[in-house]
C-alpha positions, 0 to 999 in steps of 0.5 A, a space after each residue: 669817083 665817077 667813071 667815063 666809058 664808052 656807050 659800047 663799053 659799058 655793059 663790060 663795064 658794069 659787068 667787071 665792077 658788080 664782079 670786083 664788088 662781089 668779089 671785095 663783099 664776098 671776102 669781107 662776109 666770109 671774113 665777118 663770119 670766120 671763114 677763109 676769106 679768099 674763099 667766099 671771095 672766089 664763091 661769091 664771084 663764081 656765082 655772081 658772073 654766072 647769074 650775070 651769063 645765065 640772064 646775058 643768056 637769057 636776054 640774048 635768047 628771048 631778044 632783049 638786050 641792053 
C-alpha cells in the first residue's frame, strides 16, 4: 500500500507513520518478553518521539532541514 502526501506534509506524515509503527513494535516486543504491551508501546513511542524531536531541533539549529 502506498500513500501519497503533498511534499509540504511529507515530514509530518513520515514522523506520524514512524511513531505508529514504533508503538506497534514496542507493544509486540513487550508481549514477546512477557511484559505489558501498553507499557512497552508507550515507552518505545515516547523515546522515539523524543529522538525525532531532538534530531529535528539539532537540524534546525545547524540549518539542515528536510
